[in-house]
N, CA, C and O atoms as a GROMACS GRO file, in nm:
protein
  328
    1MET      N    1   0.084  -0.117   0.000
    1MET     CA    2   0.000   0.000   0.000
    1MET      C    3   0.090   0.124   0.000
    1MET      O    4   0.187   0.131   0.074
    2LYS      N    5   0.056   0.222  -0.083
    2LYS     CA    6   0.135   0.343  -0.097
    2LYS      C    7   0.101   0.444   0.012
    2LYS      O    8  -0.016   0.461   0.048
    3ASN      N    9   0.202   0.510   0.064
    3ASN     CA   10   0.183   0.611   0.168
    3ASN      C   11   0.125   0.737   0.104
    3ASN      O   12   0.190   0.798   0.018
    4THR      N   13   0.003   0.778   0.143
    4THR     CA   14  -0.063   0.895   0.082
    4THR      C   15  -0.005   1.027   0.131
    4THR      O   16  -0.027   1.130   0.067
    5ASN      N   17   0.067   1.028   0.241
    5ASN     CA   18   0.126   1.151   0.292
    5ASN      C   19   0.260   1.183   0.226
    5ASN      O   20   0.318   1.289   0.251
    6GLU      N   21   0.307   1.094   0.142
    6GLU     CA   22   0.439   1.106   0.083
    6GLU      C   23   0.457   1.234   0.000
    6GLU      O   24   0.564   1.295   0.005
    7HIS      N   25   0.356   1.276  -0.074
    7HIS     CA   26   0.372   1.389  -0.166
    7HIS      C   27   0.287   1.510  -0.128
    7HIS      O   28   0.265   1.597  -0.213
    8LYS      N   29   0.240   1.518  -0.006
    8LYS     CA   30   0.160   1.633   0.036
    8LYS      C   31   0.252   1.753   0.058
    8LYS      O   32   0.357   1.742   0.120
    9THR      N   33   0.209   1.866   0.007
    9THR     CA   34   0.283   1.989   0.027
    9THR      C   35   0.246   2.047   0.164
    9THR      O   36   0.127   2.059   0.195
   10PRO      N   37   0.344   2.082   0.246
   10PRO     CA   38   0.312   2.139   0.377
   10PRO      C   39   0.245   2.276   0.360
   10PRO      O   40   0.269   2.346   0.262
   11LYS      N   41   0.161   2.311   0.456
   11LYS     CA   42   0.094   2.441   0.453
   11LYS      C   43   0.195   2.551   0.483
   11LYS      O   44   0.289   2.533   0.560
   12LEU      N   45   0.172   2.666   0.421
   12LEU     CA   46   0.257   2.782   0.442
   12LEU      C   47   0.176   2.887   0.518
   12LEU      O   48   0.069   2.928   0.474
   13TYR      N   49   0.229   2.930   0.631
   13TYR     CA   50   0.163   3.030   0.714
   13TYR      C   51   0.241   3.161   0.708
   13TYR      O   52   0.364   3.160   0.708
   14GLY      N   53   0.170   3.273   0.702
   14GLY     CA   54   0.231   3.404   0.703
   14GLY      C   55   0.207   3.473   0.836
   14GLY      O   56   0.102   3.454   0.897
   15LEU      N   57   0.302   3.552   0.882
   15LEU     CA   58   0.289   3.623   1.009
   15LEU      C   59   0.342   3.765   0.994
   15LEU      O   60   0.459   3.786   0.961
   16VAL      N   61   0.254   3.862   1.020
   16VAL     CA   62   0.295   4.002   1.022
   16VAL      C   63   0.312   4.041   1.169
   16VAL      O   64   0.217   4.036   1.247
   17LEU      N   65   0.434   4.079   1.206
   17LEU     CA   66   0.463   4.119   1.344
   17LEU      C   67   0.439   4.270   1.357
   17LEU      O   68   0.521   4.350   1.312
   18ALA      N   69   0.327   4.307   1.418
   18ALA     CA   70   0.290   4.448   1.429
   18ALA      C   71   0.262   4.489   1.573
   18ALA      O   72   0.194   4.589   1.597
   19GLY      N   73   0.313   4.414   1.670
   19GLY     CA   74   0.283   4.440   1.810
   19GLY      C   75   0.380   4.531   1.881
   19GLY      O   76   0.368   4.554   2.002
   20GLY      N   77   0.478   4.585   1.809
   20GLY     CA   78   0.575   4.674   1.874
   20GLY      C   79   0.511   4.805   1.916
   20GLY      O   80   0.410   4.847   1.859
   21LYS      N   81   0.570   4.870   2.015
   21LYS     CA   82   0.513   4.995   2.067
   21LYS      C   83   0.562   5.118   1.992
   21LYS      O   84   0.506   5.226   2.009
   22SER      N   85   0.665   5.105   1.910
   22SER     CA   86   0.720   5.217   1.832
   22SER      C   87   0.752   5.337   1.921
   22SER      O   88   0.724   5.451   1.884
   23THR      N   89   0.809   5.312   2.038
   23THR     CA   90   0.835   5.420   2.133
   23THR      C   91   0.935   5.523   2.080
   23THR      O   92   0.918   5.642   2.106
   24ARG      N   93   1.036   5.481   2.008
   24ARG     CA   94   1.133   5.577   1.954
   24ARG      C   95   1.071   5.661   1.844
   24ARG      O   96   1.103   5.779   1.830
   25MET      N   97   0.983   5.602   1.765
   25MET     CA   98   0.921   5.674   1.654
   25MET      C   99   0.806   5.762   1.702
   25MET      O  100   0.778   5.867   1.643
   26GLY      N  101   0.739   5.721   1.809
   26GLY     CA  102   0.631   5.802   1.865
   26GLY      C  103   0.494   5.776   1.804
   26GLY      O  104   0.395   5.835   1.848
   27THR      N  105   0.486   5.691   1.704
   27THR     CA  106   0.358   5.656   1.642
   27THR      C  107   0.366   5.511   1.597
   27THR      O  108   0.474   5.460   1.567
   28ASP      N  109   0.252   5.445   1.591
   28ASP     CA  110   0.247   5.303   1.553
   28ASP      C  111   0.287   5.288   1.407
   28ASP      O  112   0.215   5.333   1.317
   29LYS      N  113   0.401   5.224   1.382
   29LYS     CA  114   0.452   5.208   1.245
   29LYS      C  115   0.357   5.125   1.159
   29LYS      O  116   0.349   5.146   1.038
   30GLY      N  117   0.286   5.032   1.220
   30GLY     CA  118   0.194   4.947   1.145
   30GLY      C  119   0.075   5.021   1.088
   30GLY      O  120   0.009   4.972   0.996
   31LEU      N  121   0.048   5.141   1.141
   31LEU     CA  122  -0.066   5.219   1.094
   31LEU      C  123  -0.028   5.326   0.991
   31LEU      O  124  -0.115   5.394   0.938
   32ILE      N  125   0.101   5.340   0.963
   32ILE     CA  126   0.145   5.436   0.862
   32ILE      C  127   0.093   5.392   0.726
   32ILE      O  128   0.105   5.276   0.688
   33ALA      N  129   0.036   5.486   0.653
   33ALA     CA  130  -0.021   5.454   0.520
   33ALA      C  131   0.088   5.410   0.424
   33ALA      O  132   0.190   5.477   0.408
   34TYR      N  133   0.065   5.297   0.361
   34TYR     CA  134   0.159   5.239   0.265
   34TYR      C  135   0.075   5.189   0.149
   34TYR      O  136  -0.003   5.095   0.166
   35HIS      N  137   0.089   5.248   0.034
   35HIS     CA  138   0.003   5.219  -0.081
   35HIS      C  139  -0.144   5.245  -0.049
   35HIS      O  140  -0.233   5.174  -0.096
   36GLY      N  141  -0.168   5.348   0.031
   36GLY     CA  142  -0.305   5.391   0.060
   36GLY      C  143  -0.374   5.319   0.175
   36GLY      O  144  -0.487   5.354   0.208
   37ILE      N  145  -0.310   5.221   0.237
   37ILE     CA  146  -0.368   5.151   0.352
   37ILE      C  147  -0.261   5.134   0.458
   37ILE      O  148  -0.142   5.143   0.428
   38PRO      N  149  -0.301   5.108   0.584
   38PRO     CA  150  -0.199   5.088   0.687
   38PRO      C  151  -0.100   4.978   0.648
   38PRO      O  152  -0.139   4.877   0.590
   39GLN      N  153   0.026   4.999   0.681
   39GLN     CA  154   0.131   4.906   0.642
   39GLN      C  155   0.102   4.764   0.687
   39GLN      O  156   0.126   4.670   0.611
   40GLN      N  157   0.049   4.745   0.809
   40GLN     CA  158   0.022   4.610   0.857
   40GLN      C  159  -0.084   4.541   0.772
   40GLN      O  160  -0.077   4.420   0.751
   41GLU      N  161  -0.183   4.615   0.723
   41GLU     CA  162  -0.285   4.558   0.635
   41GLU      C  163  -0.227   4.525   0.498
   41GLU      O  164  -0.258   4.421   0.440
   42TYR      N  165  -0.143   4.613   0.447
   42TYR     CA  166  -0.080   4.590   0.317
   42TYR      C  167   0.002   4.461   0.321
   42TYR      O  168  -0.008   4.378   0.230
   43LEU      N  169   0.083   4.445   0.426
   43LEU     CA  170   0.167   4.325   0.438
   43LEU      C  171   0.082   4.200   0.458
   43LEU      O  172   0.113   4.095   0.402
   44TYR      N  173  -0.025   4.211   0.536
   44TYR     CA  174  -0.116   4.098   0.558
   44TYR      C  175  -0.175   4.054   0.425
   44TYR      O  176  -0.174   3.936   0.391
   45ASP      N  177  -0.227   4.150   0.350
   45ASP     CA  178  -0.288   4.118   0.220
   45ASP      C  179  -0.187   4.058   0.124
   45ASP      O  180  -0.220   3.965   0.049
   46LEU      N  181  -0.065   4.109   0.125
   46LEU     CA  182   0.041   4.058   0.038
   46LEU      C  183   0.074   3.912   0.073
   46LEU      O  184   0.083   3.827  -0.016
   47LEU      N  185   0.093   3.885   0.201
   47LEU     CA  186   0.121   3.747   0.243
   47LEU      C  187   0.003   3.655   0.216
   47LEU      O  188   0.022   3.538   0.181
   48ASP      N  189  -0.118   3.707   0.230
   48ASP     CA  190  -0.237   3.625   0.212
   48ASP      C  191  -0.252   3.576   0.068
   48ASP      O  192  -0.325   3.479   0.043
   49THR      N  193  -0.186   3.640  -0.025
   49THR     CA  194  -0.193   3.595  -0.166
   49THR      C  195  -0.106   3.473  -0.191
   49THR      O  196  -0.128   3.400  -0.288
   50VAL      N  197  -0.006   3.448  -0.104
   50VAL     CA  198   0.085   3.336  -0.125
   50VAL      C  199   0.083   3.233  -0.012
   50VAL      O  200   0.144   3.127  -0.026
   51CYS      N  201   0.015   3.262   0.097
   51CYS     CA  202   0.012   3.171   0.212
   51CYS      C  203  -0.126   3.106   0.225
   51CYS      O  204  -0.227   3.162   0.182
   52ASP      N  205  -0.127   2.989   0.284
   52ASP     CA  206  -0.254   2.921   0.311
   52ASP      C  207  -0.333   2.996   0.417
   52ASP      O  208  -0.455   3.010   0.405
   53THR      N  209  -0.266   3.044   0.519
   53THR     CA  210  -0.328   3.122   0.626
   53THR      C  211  -0.229   3.229   0.670
   53THR      O  212  -0.109   3.204   0.679
   54THR      N  213  -0.281   3.348   0.697
   54THR     CA  214  -0.198   3.459   0.740
   54THR      C  215  -0.247   3.509   0.876
   54THR      O  216  -0.367   3.507   0.903
   55PHE      N  217  -0.154   3.553   0.959
   55PHE     CA  218  -0.188   3.604   1.092
   55PHE      C  219  -0.125   3.741   1.111
   55PHE      O  220  -0.022   3.773   1.052
   56LEU      N  221  -0.190   3.822   1.195
   56LEU     CA  222  -0.141   3.953   1.233
   56LEU      C  223  -0.116   3.949   1.384
   56LEU      O  224  -0.210   3.934   1.461
   57SER      N  225   0.010   3.964   1.424
   57SER     CA  226   0.045   3.962   1.566
   57SER      C  227   0.044   4.106   1.617
   57SER      O  228   0.119   4.191   1.568
   58ILE      N  229  -0.043   4.132   1.717
   58ILE     CA  230  -0.061   4.266   1.770
   58ILE      C  231  -0.072   4.262   1.922
   58ILE      O  232  -0.086   4.155   1.981
   59ARG      N  233  -0.066   4.380   1.984
   59ARG     CA  234  -0.094   4.392   2.127
   59ARG      C  235  -0.246   4.400   2.146
   59ARG      O  236  -0.318   4.438   2.054
   60GLN      N  237  -0.294   4.364   2.263
   60GLN     CA  238  -0.438   4.364   2.292
   60GLN      C  239  -0.503   4.499   2.261
   60GLN      O  240  -0.611   4.503   2.202
   61GLU      N  241  -0.438   4.608   2.300
   61GLU     CA  242  -0.498   4.741   2.280
   61GLU      C  243  -0.503   4.783   2.133
   61GLU      O  244  -0.575   4.877   2.098
   62GLN      N  245  -0.428   4.716   2.046
   62GLN     CA  246  -0.432   4.748   1.904
   62GLN      C  247  -0.554   4.687   1.835
   62GLN      O  248  -0.590   4.730   1.725
   63GLU      N  249  -0.616   4.590   1.897
   63GLU     CA  250  -0.725   4.517   1.834
   63GLU      C  251  -0.844   4.607   1.801
   63GLU      O  252  -0.912   4.584   1.701
   64VAL      N  253  -0.870   4.709   1.881
   64VAL     CA  254  -0.984   4.798   1.858
   64VAL      C  255  -0.968   4.882   1.732
   64VAL      O  256  -1.067   4.927   1.674
   65ALA      N  257  -0.844   4.904   1.687
   65ALA     CA  258  -0.819   4.987   1.568
   65ALA      C  259  -0.830   4.909   1.437
   65ALA      O  260  -0.825   4.969   1.330
   66LEU      N  261  -0.845   4.777   1.443
   66LEU     CA  262  -0.853   4.698   1.321
   66LEU      C  263  -0.985   4.721   1.250
   66LEU      O  264  -1.092   4.721   1.311
   67THR      N  265  -0.976   4.742   1.119
   67THR     CA  266  -1.096   4.769   1.040
   67THR      C  267  -1.149   4.647   0.968
   67THR      O  268  -1.264   4.646   0.926
   68ASN      N  269  -1.068   4.544   0.954
   68ASN     CA  270  -1.108   4.422   0.883
   68ASN      C  271  -1.100   4.302   0.976
   68ASN      O  272  -1.046   4.310   1.086
   69ASN      N  273  -1.155   4.191   0.930
   69ASN     CA  274  -1.146   4.067   1.005
   69ASN      C  275  -1.016   3.996   0.970
   69ASN      O  276  -1.008   3.925   0.870
   70PHE      N  277  -0.917   4.017   1.053
   70PHE     CA  278  -0.787   3.953   1.034
   70PHE      C  279  -0.776   3.835   1.130
   70PHE      O  280  -0.837   3.836   1.237
   71ASN      N  281  -0.700   3.735   1.091
   71ASN     CA  282  -0.662   3.630   1.185
   71ASN      C  283  -0.557   3.694   1.275
   71ASN      O  284  -0.448   3.727   1.228
   72THR      N  285  -0.587   3.711   1.402
   72THR     CA  286  -0.494   3.780   1.490
   72THR      C  287  -0.435   3.686   1.594
   72THR      O  288  -0.496   3.586   1.634
   73ILE      N  289  -0.316   3.721   1.637
   73ILE     CA  290  -0.249   3.658   1.750
   73ILE      C  291  -0.217   3.773   1.845
   73ILE      O  292  -0.147   3.867   1.808
   74ILE      N  293  -0.268   3.764   1.967
   74ILE     CA  294  -0.243   3.870   2.064
   74ILE      C  295  -0.108   3.843   2.131
   74ILE      O  296  -0.087   3.738   2.193
   75ASP      N  297  -0.018   3.940   2.118
   75ASP     CA  298   0.117   3.931   2.175
   75ASP      C  299   0.107   3.962   2.324
   75ASP      O  300   0.074   4.074   2.362
   76LYS      N  301   0.135   3.864   2.406
   76LYS     CA  302   0.127   3.882   2.551
   76LYS      C  303   0.254   3.939   2.611
   76LYS      O  304   0.255   3.981   2.726
   77ASN      N  305   0.363   3.942   2.533
   77ASN     CA  306   0.489   4.002   2.575
   77ASN      C  307   0.537   3.944   2.708
   77ASN      O  308   0.591   4.016   2.791
   78GLU      N  309   0.519   3.814   2.728
   78GLU     CA  310   0.554   3.749   2.854
   78GLU      C  311   0.704   3.726   2.871
   78GLU      O  312   0.750   3.711   2.984
   79SER      N  313   0.778   3.722   2.764
   79SER     CA  314   0.921   3.690   2.777
   79SER      C  315   1.009   3.814   2.772
   79SER      O  316   1.131   3.802   2.764
   80ARG      N  317   0.951   3.931   2.778
   80ARG     CA  318   1.030   4.053   2.770
   80ARG      C  319   1.115   4.069   2.896
   80ARG      O  320   1.069   4.048   3.008
   81VAL      N  321   1.238   4.107   2.874
   81VAL     CA  322   1.331   4.131   2.984
   81VAL      C  323   1.321   4.278   3.022
   81VAL      O  324   1.329   4.364   2.935
   82PRO      N  325   1.304   4.309   3.151
   82PRO     CA  326   1.289   4.451   3.193
   82PRO      C  327   1.413   4.533   3.169
   82PRO      O  328   1.416   4.652   3.199
   0.00000   0.00000   0.00000
């Protein structure tokens, strides 16, 4: 019997890391307009064209500013060193 898993292509996942605080810049870099939309949305859409599933990693307080239904991962920042 032939192994059916032998030639399956693995899934490709995309991840946009947009949870930084941008403290040196003073404004959220992910919200800067890039090609007419926030940079984090532009990158999400770009990855979504080539990935099976795409995720947007953000901080909890950034979730209220999202205008579309994105697959999100909330960055808990648990491993940050003080």
